[in-house]
N, C-alpha and C positions, 0 to 999 in steps of 0.2 A: 247795335256795335254802343261799349258803353262809353260816356264822354270821358276824356282823358283829365284828371285832375293836376289841376296847376301848382306848381312847385318853384322853392328858389332852393338853390344848392350850396351848401357850403361850403366854399374851394379855398382849400389850401394852396393850390400848388402843386401837390404832392403826388404819389402815383397811387395811395390807396383814395383818393379826391376822384382821380383821373377812371382809376378801374369803377370805383363805384359809378360814377359819372355815365361812363361805356355803357354798364350794364343799362341804367336807366334808360340810354337813349335810345337803345336797342329792344327794351319794352313798349308796350304798350297802355303803361297804368299813368302814367306822369310827363304832364308837358312842363319841361324846364323854362322858365321865362327868363331866369335870373342868375347867374353866380355871383355867393354875396362871399368879400373876403374882409376879413378885417385887418386892418393896419393900425401901426403904431404912426401916431399923426407927428411924432417931434422925429422919427429915423427915417418916417415914412419908406420902413419895410416892414412885410409881412412878419408877425409876432414869431418866434422861435425856427423860421424859418429863413430869416434874412436878407428876402428878396427883395428887390425895391420896386416902388410901386410903379416906376417905368416899364421892367420888366414884366410884371404882373400884367399889365394892361397889355402888355405886345403879345404873351402867351395867351389870355382871353381872348384877343384879335382874332390870334389863329384857330380858336377854336369856332368862333364864330356867334358866343352868345354876348348877349349885354352882360356889363357888370356894375355891382354897386359894390362901393366899397364903405364900412363900416371905419370911422377914424374914431381912435381909442386914445385917450391920452398917452405918455409915455407911463408916469405914476400913475395908475387908475388903480381905486379898491374894488374888491369886489361888488358891493353895493353898486357902485358906480357903474360899473362894467355891464351889470343885470339889467340897470335903467336905460343904459343906451341902448343893450341888444334888443330890450324890451319897446322899446319906442320903434328901434326897425323893424320889429315883427310887426307891432301894429298896421305901420305903413305898408306894409305888404298885405298884411290880412285885409286892408281897405282896397286892396287891388286885386281881389278876390282868391289869392294864395289860400290853399287848405294845408299843404303840407312842407316841411323843412327837411330836406335830406343830408344825412352825414357820410361821410366813409368810415365812421368808429366800426372794430373788428371785435373787440373782446371786454374793454372796459366797462364794467357793469355799474359803477358809481357815475362815469361820467354821461352813461347812455339815462341815467337815471335824472340827473340833472338837468339833462336837454328836454328831459321829455316834462319834466316838472315846470319847468319854465316857459317853454312853448304852450303846455295844458292852461296856462293864465293866463294866456291872448288868445285863446281857442284855435292853436293850430295845432297839428301832430307831425311827428316825428318818423320818417322812414329812413331805413340802414339796411342797405342793399348788401352791405358784406358782413352783416352779422352773425359771429357766431363760426365762420369759416376756419378753417383751419389755413393758420399764415405763410407757413412753408408755400403749402398750392397756391396761396392766391400769390404772390410773390412769382412764381415759376409760369403763372399762367399771364401774368401780366408784362412778363417777359416775352413770351411767345407770339403772344396775339402784337407784337410788334412797337409796345412803349419804349420809350428810353428817358429813363432820368436819371439822375445827378447827385449825390450825395451831398447838400449844402449845407448841413450844419449835425456834427458829430457832437455827442456825448465823452467827452475827454475821458469820464471814469470808466468808460467802457469801451472806448475805439481808440486808438492812435489816430492822432492828425493827419495821417497820410491816407486814411479814408474820406478825407474831408474832398472834395473834387473829383472823386470816384465814379464810371459809370455805372450802375447798377445792373449784371449780366449774369448767366449761369456761375462764372468763375468766378465774381467776388462773394456769390453766396457763399460759395464753399470757403470762404475766409475771413468769414463772420465767426466772433467766439462764442461757444457755447450758450453764454448765457447773454446771448446778444436774440431777439426775437427776429425772423425773417423779415418782419413787415416794421420792424421799429417802433413796435405800436406800444411800447414804455417808454419810448420818448428817446432810445439809444439815437438814433437819428431823423432826418428830413430830407426831404428831397425834391426837386426840382423836375415836373416833367416837361421835354421841348419836344417829343415827338410821337405816331402814335394815330390809331385808329379814329381819336377822337378830332385831330387836329388837320387842318384842309393843307395846311403847310406846316414846314419842321418852326420852331422859333428859332431865330436868330440871337444869338447870345457869343459874348467874349468873357473868358475865363481872369480873375482878378485876383487881389493876393487871401490868403488863405489868414484870415484872424481871429484872436483868441477872445472872449466873451464869458466875466465871472459872473455868477449868480449865488446868491445867500438863498440857502434852503430851509434854515431856522435862523430867526432873528434872537431867538434863545441861545439857542447852542453857535451861534455864527457859523454853520457849516456853510459850506461853500464849493460850486461845482463850476467847470468851466467848459463852456460849447466852442469847437470848434467850426469858423464858418468859413465856407468857400464865397468870395465875394463874386459874384455876374454882372457883368457890363450890357 
């Protein structure tokens, strides 16, 4: 029997991460030693998901795997981010890690970026969901018994009312045709709180839905608003 390869899992707290982790834990190729999450150091929240670090810790405790947080400054440049990530990966490599696992589905440039950065420190990437049909994936996710809530929605693609909704088969029917069923283009992000990878459901309460504006282009000053469902 082949020895399982040691891997870290890039954990966002959302549904694609959860389904990818489920696949890996069901297999015998990788031993996941750690879930790693990038957290905004100033806000103490997962970037783009908006989930607070305390709830992230509660979520990962319910899964039962160690958590490693990569603390990212609030206003970070890409070179600085790459440096921090490379240092983190070097630390993992020193612990015998050979692979870094992601829940990416079809964004080619993102996959290429990840693999290039990993290769620079002698690690490999693994993508369990790669090129799967996103409509099939989200239906399978629901049918497996996972439960997830929309915690961040792109206001240019989805109405504010979607924030805080549970993803089920009925909600999928309400998504506009220009929104990917898995939100793979950034249309939405989610927080998974129950399912087959959890020892018990994650306890939380819903807070307010709040807007946050992002500048897409400094040249054109184009902005976009995301709606965040705060979870306590």
